[in-house]
Every structure is written in C-alpha cells, then in structure tokens.
C-alpha positions, 0 to 999 in steps of 0.5 A: 478454585475461583470462577475468574477467567485466567488473565493469560487467556485474555492477554494471549487473545489481545496480543493475537488481535494486536498482531492481526491488526498490525498485519492488516494495517501493514498490508493496507499501507503497502497497497496504498503505496503501490496504488499511488506509484502506479497512478504516478507512472501512468500520469507521467507516461500520459504526459510524455505521450502528449508532448509534441514530438520534435520536427523531423530532420530536414533532408535534401 
C-alpha cells in the first residue's frame, strides 16, 4: 500500500466543482439576460408614454 491519495478522488472532486461552476455560470447568464430584457421593456414603455398623443378628433 502507498500513502498516495487515489487519483479518482481528485478527479471526482474536480468534476463536481466544474459542474457546480457551470451551473453557477449558467444561472448568472440567465439572470443577466432577464435583467437586460426587463430594462429594455421599461425603457420602451417609458418612451411610448412620453410620446404626445394625437389630437382628438374634431366633432361638431
């Protein structure tokens, strides 16, 4: 028997860490996209509200 740690232990650990990192990165990317789309919607809504409304139709 040797006192060296099993290589499979390290491989399993790094594999799990890589999967966790990928999951965190994916969540961060999704959150950034949602944030950007909400800002865009709010900006479009504000721009639409700022437009002057057409003159009311004239009635006699």
